[in-house]
Backbone as a printed PyTorch tensor [residue, N CA C, xyz], in Angstrom:
tensor([[[  0.6890,  -1.1040,  -0.3480],
         [ -0.1110,   0.2100,  -0.1800],
         [  1.1510,   1.0500,  -0.2120]],

        [[  0.2210,   2.3910,  -0.6960],
         [  0.8770,   3.7360,  -0.9770],
         [  0.4770,   4.7030,   0.0720]],

        [[  1.8170,   4.8280,   0.9970],
         [  1.0280,   5.8700,   1.8770],
         [  1.6330,   7.3190,   1.6090]],

        [[  0.9440,   8.0920,   1.6480],
         [  1.8110,  10.1030,   1.6090],
         [  1.4970,  10.9580,   2.9680]],

        [[  2.3610,  11.3750,   3.2320],
         [  2.2700,  12.1300,   4.6510],
         [  1.8560,  13.2990,   4.2880]],

        [[  0.3810,  13.4840,   5.3420],
         [ -0.3520,  14.7340,   4.8410],
         [  0.1500,  15.4820,   5.4830]],

        [[  1.1220,  15.5670,   6.2450],
         [  2.1730,  16.9400,   6.4470],
         [  3.0990,  17.4500,   5.8030]],

        [[  3.6020,  16.6650,   5.0680],
         [  4.8830,  16.8580,   3.7910],
         [  4.4860,  16.9080,   2.4940]],

        [[  2.8810,  16.1350,   1.9420],
         [  2.4820,  15.5320,   0.6580],
         [  3.9730,  14.7570,   0.2470]],

        [[  4.2680,  14.0570,   1.2200],
         [  5.3970,  13.0920,   0.0110],
         [  5.2110,  11.4890,   0.3470]],

        [[  5.2810,  10.4040,  -0.4270],
         [  5.4370,   9.2350,  -0.1650],
         [  6.1250,   9.0330,   0.9970]],

        [[  5.4960,   8.0250,   1.4620],
         [  5.9700,   7.5270,   2.4550],
         [  6.6090,   5.8380,   2.6080]],

        [[  7.1250,   5.7150,   3.4370],
         [  7.7230,   4.0610,   3.5720],
         [  6.8980,   3.3270,   4.6480]],

        [[  6.9330,   1.9860,   4.0560],
         [  6.0560,   1.4740,   4.8170],
         [  6.4150,   1.5010,   6.2040]],

        [[  5.0720,   1.0630,   7.0040],
         [  5.3620,   1.1700,   8.4510],
         [  6.1340,   0.6240,   9.3490]],

        [[  6.7100,  -0.6560,   8.9820],
         [  7.4030,  -1.8160,   9.3250],
         [  8.8170,  -1.5020,   8.9510]],

        [[  8.6810,  -0.7290,   7.9450],
         [ 10.3160,  -0.3240,   7.4430],
         [ 10.5470,   0.9720,   8.6200]],

        [[  9.8690,   1.9080,   8.9270],
         [  9.6290,   3.0650,   9.7070],
         [ 10.1770,   2.2380,  11.0370]],

        [[  9.4930,   0.9390,  11.6290],
         [  9.4740,   0.9810,  12.9800],
         [ 10.9310,   0.0200,  13.4230]],

        [[ 11.1230,  -0.0210,  12.2080],
         [ 12.6440,  -0.9730,  11.7970],
         [ 14.0700,  -0.3560,  12.1070]],

        [[ 13.7660,   0.9570,  11.2060],
         [ 14.6950,   1.9370,  11.3330],
         [ 15.0700,   2.3910,  13.2890]],

        [[ 13.9590,   2.5890,  13.6900],
         [ 13.8990,   2.6780,  15.1770],
         [ 14.3530,   1.9990,  16.2540]],

        [[ 14.7700,   0.5670,  15.5420],
         [ 15.0330,  -0.5110,  16.8190],
         [ 14.1220,  -1.1200,  17.6670]],

        [[ 13.0390,  -1.4010,  16.8200],
         [ 11.6330,  -1.7340,  17.3250],
         [ 11.2740,  -2.7160,  16.6850]],

        [[ 10.5340,  -3.5150,  17.4780],
         [ 10.1410,  -4.7780,  16.6830],
         [  8.6550,  -4.6990,  15.9100]],

        [[  8.7600,  -5.1630,  14.6140],
         [  7.9960,  -4.8680,  13.5530],
         [  6.5140,  -5.2830,  13.7050]],

        [[  6.1490,  -6.0630,  14.6900],
         [  5.2390,  -6.0400,  15.2950],
         [  4.4010,  -5.6050,  16.2610]],

        [[  5.0380,  -4.4210,  16.5100],
         [  4.2060,  -3.5240,  17.7060],
         [  2.8870,  -2.8100,  17.3900]],

        [[  2.5080,  -2.8200,  15.8420],
         [  1.2060,  -2.3240,  15.2650],
         [  1.1430,  -3.8360,  14.8850]],

        [[ -0.1420,  -3.4950,  14.7070],
         [ -1.2400,  -4.9060,  14.0480],
         [ -0.6530,  -4.3220,  12.6590]],

        [[ -0.8460,  -5.8130,  11.6390],
         [ -0.6340,  -5.0410,  10.3640],
         [ -1.6420,  -4.9320,   9.3940]],

        [[ -2.9220,  -4.8950,   9.7740],
         [ -3.3690,  -3.6430,   8.8030],
         [ -3.2850,  -2.4740,   9.6140]],

        [[ -2.3620,  -2.1810,  10.4330],
         [ -2.0260,  -0.5510,  10.5750],
         [ -1.3580,  -0.2730,   9.7270]],

        [[ -1.1830,  -0.0170,   8.0370],
         [ -0.2790,   0.8000,   7.3580],
         [ -0.8250,   1.9890,   7.4150]],

        [[ -1.4730,   2.5600,   6.9610],
         [ -1.7370,   4.2400,   7.2030],
         [ -1.0010,   4.5210,   8.0590]],

        [[ -0.2040,   6.0610,   8.0390],
         [  0.2170,   6.3950,   9.4990],
         [  0.6940,   8.1540,   8.6300]],

        [[  0.8000,   9.1200,  10.1330],
         [  1.5500,  10.0120,   9.5770],
         [  2.8780,  10.1100,  10.9010]],

        [[  3.8450,  10.7930,  10.0140],
         [  5.2230,  10.4570,  10.9630],
         [  5.7780,  12.3260,  10.9030]],

        [[  6.1540,  12.9910,  11.6520],
         [  6.6620,  13.9350,  11.6300],
         [  8.0420,  13.8310,  12.4570]],

        [[  9.0050,  14.3860,  11.3360],
         [ 10.6820,  13.6980,  11.5480],
         [ 10.9280,  15.1150,  12.2840]],

        [[ 10.4310,  15.5850,  12.3360],
         [ 11.1030,  17.1210,  13.1040],
         [ 10.7440,  16.9280,  14.9790]],

        [[  9.5500,  16.4320,  15.2170],
         [  8.5670,  16.5810,  16.4700],
         [  8.9130,  14.6970,  16.8110]],

        [[  8.9840,  13.8660,  16.0330],
         [  9.4650,  12.5580,  15.9560],
         [  7.5870,  12.0330,  16.3610]],

        [[  6.7350,  12.6830,  16.2370],
         [  5.2230,  12.6400,  16.5860],
         [  4.7900,  11.5180,  15.4330]],

        [[  4.3710,  10.4860,  15.8380],
         [  3.6790,   9.0970,  14.9820],
         [  2.4380,   9.2770,  15.3040]],

        [[  1.3020,   9.2150,  14.2380],
         [  0.0260,   8.9010,  14.4670],
         [ -0.2710,   7.3860,  13.2230]],

        [[ -0.5670,   6.4250,  13.9620],
         [ -1.0950,   5.0180,  13.1460],
         [ -2.5930,   5.1540,  13.0910]],

        [[ -3.1290,   4.8980,  12.0050],
         [ -4.7630,   4.3520,  11.7160],
         [ -4.5520,   2.9350,  11.5530]],

        [[ -5.2920,   2.3490,  12.8720],
         [ -5.7730,   0.8630,  12.2950],
         [ -7.2450,   1.1760,  12.1850]],

        [[ -7.2470,   0.2120,  10.7990],
         [ -8.7190,   0.2470,  10.7990],
         [ -9.5700,  -0.6270,  11.4690]],

        [[-11.2570,   0.4820,  11.7490],
         [-12.0820,  -0.0070,  12.3080],
         [-12.2530,  -0.1430,  14.1060]],

        [[-10.9040,  -0.2750,  14.5450],
         [-10.0310,  -0.0490,  15.6600],
         [-10.2510,   1.1700,  16.2870]],

        [[ -9.1060,   2.1580,  15.9560],
         [ -8.2410,   3.1190,  16.5140],
         [ -7.8520,   3.6750,  16.1140]],

        [[ -6.8810,   4.5030,  16.9740],
         [ -5.6340,   5.6940,  16.1710],
         [ -4.6480,   5.6930,  17.1710]],

        [[ -3.8300,   5.3150,  17.0070],
         [ -2.7220,   5.4550,  18.2500],
         [ -1.9080,   6.6590,  17.9930]],

        [[ -1.4010,   7.1620,  18.3410],
         [ -0.8620,   8.5040,  18.8930],
         [  0.8100,   8.3820,  19.9190]],

        [[  2.1460,   8.8770,  19.2870],
         [  2.8200,   8.2110,  20.1940],
         [  4.1660,   8.9340,  19.6200]],

        [[  5.4480,   9.1290,  20.0620],
         [  6.9360,   9.8980,  19.9420],
         [  7.5870,   8.6250,  19.8110]],

        [[  7.8700,   8.5930,  18.5930],
         [  9.1890,   6.9430,  18.2310],
         [ 10.5700,   7.9160,  18.4530]],

        [[ 11.3560,   7.2750,  19.4370],
         [ 12.6490,   7.3910,  19.1870],
         [ 13.4580,   5.9340,  19.2450]],

        [[ 14.8160,   6.0100,  19.1710],
         [ 16.0280,   5.1550,  19.0500],
         [ 15.1610,   3.8440,  19.8010]],

        [[ 14.5860,   2.5240,  19.8490],
         [ 14.1640,   1.7850,  20.7150],
         [ 13.2710,   1.8990,  21.4680]],

        [[ 12.7710,   3.5090,  21.4550],
         [ 11.3680,   3.4580,  22.4080],
         [ 10.3150,   4.1030,  21.7950]],

        [[  8.9110,   3.9350,  22.6430],
         [  7.7270,   4.4400,  21.7630],
         [  7.2240,   4.8350,  23.2760]],

        [[  7.1500,   6.4680,  23.0540],
         [  6.6420,   6.9540,  24.6670],
         [  5.5420,   7.7810,  24.3180]],

        [[  5.2430,   8.3390,  25.2950],
         [  3.5470,   8.9840,  25.1510],
         [  2.5400,   8.1730,  24.2140]],

        [[  2.3610,   7.1700,  24.4440],
         [  1.1210,   6.5890,  23.9040],
         [  0.2560,   6.6680,  24.3340]],

        [[ -0.9620,   6.7810,  23.0940],
         [ -2.2890,   7.4640,  23.6960],
         [ -3.2230,   6.4280,  22.6130]],

        [[ -4.4200,   5.4290,  23.1950],
         [ -5.1520,   5.3220,  21.8810],
         [ -4.8340,   3.8700,  22.1980]],

        [[ -3.4150,   2.9350,  22.5900],
         [ -3.1150,   2.0720,  23.2510],
         [ -3.6580,   0.9520,  24.0230]],

        [[ -4.5650,  -0.0600,  24.2680],
         [ -4.2820,  -0.9320,  25.4350],
         [ -3.8360,  -2.1680,  25.1940]],

        [[ -3.7660,  -2.7210,  26.3560],
         [ -3.2360,  -4.4140,  26.2120],
         [ -4.6970,  -5.0760,  27.5860]],

        [[ -4.4220,  -6.3370,  27.4980],
         [ -5.3750,  -6.9170,  28.3290],
         [ -4.3680,  -7.9340,  29.1550]],

        [[ -3.9530,  -7.7460,  30.3890],
         [ -3.5540,  -8.6440,  31.2900],
         [ -4.8530,  -9.3450,  32.3270]],

        [[ -4.9970,  -9.4610,  33.3110],
         [ -6.3710,  -9.2910,  33.6370],
         [ -7.1820,  -8.9060,  33.3900]],

        [[ -7.1040,  -7.4820,  33.3270],
         [ -8.0360,  -6.1300,  33.3000],
         [ -7.2890,  -5.1130,  31.8110]],

        [[ -7.9670,  -4.4580,  31.3710],
         [ -7.6720,  -3.7120,  30.0660],
         [ -7.0820,  -2.8580,  30.9760]],

        [[ -5.2800,  -2.4640,  30.5390],
         [ -4.6840,  -1.3460,  30.9870],
         [ -3.9860,  -0.1140,  29.9960]],

        [[ -3.6920,   0.5790,  30.0920],
         [ -3.2360,   1.4110,  29.4530],
         [ -1.7250,   1.1810,  29.2360]],

        [[ -0.9320,   1.3360,  28.1760],
         [ -0.2240,   1.4940,  27.6510],
         [  0.5730,   2.6120,  27.4180]],

        [[  1.7230,   3.3000,  27.6610],
         [  2.1080,   4.5030,  27.6850],
         [  3.5900,   4.5490,  27.3150]],

        [[  4.6040,   3.2090,  27.4890],
         [  5.5220,   3.1810,  26.6530],
         [  5.7800,   1.9860,  26.3670]],

        [[  6.7240,   1.7650,  25.4300],
         [  7.0810,   0.5110,  24.9750],
         [  8.5900,   1.1020,  25.0110]],

        [[  9.8800,  -0.2670,  25.2620],
         [ 11.1380,   0.0520,  24.8050],
         [ 11.7440,  -1.7550,  24.4060]],

        [[ 12.6220,  -1.3130,  23.3340],
         [ 13.0760,  -2.7220,  22.7610],
         [ 14.4310,  -2.3790,  23.6140]],

        [[ 14.6540,  -3.2430,  24.7010],
         [ 16.1850,  -3.5240,  25.2240],
         [ 17.2570,  -4.8850,  24.2570]],

        [[ 17.9680,  -3.8100,  24.1570],
         [ 18.8090,  -4.5820,  23.2210],
         [ 20.1130,  -5.4910,  24.1050]]])
């Protein structure tokens, strides 16, 4: 799928490639999360997941921080705020 950066109006690389460049696992977002907006200056990433939600976060090397819109179920649903990839 071809994705266009709405901020700069240029074609974007696949989301999995962007995530790999930041030393994060490619499975951090669902496979159907292909549309996104990434502002290289602020590092802000907005990922659109069809029919589910929109995830907003900041992307750094080996870390996703200030996450909004992502939850996971342990025994109850908990809000995910930061994900770090330790090497």
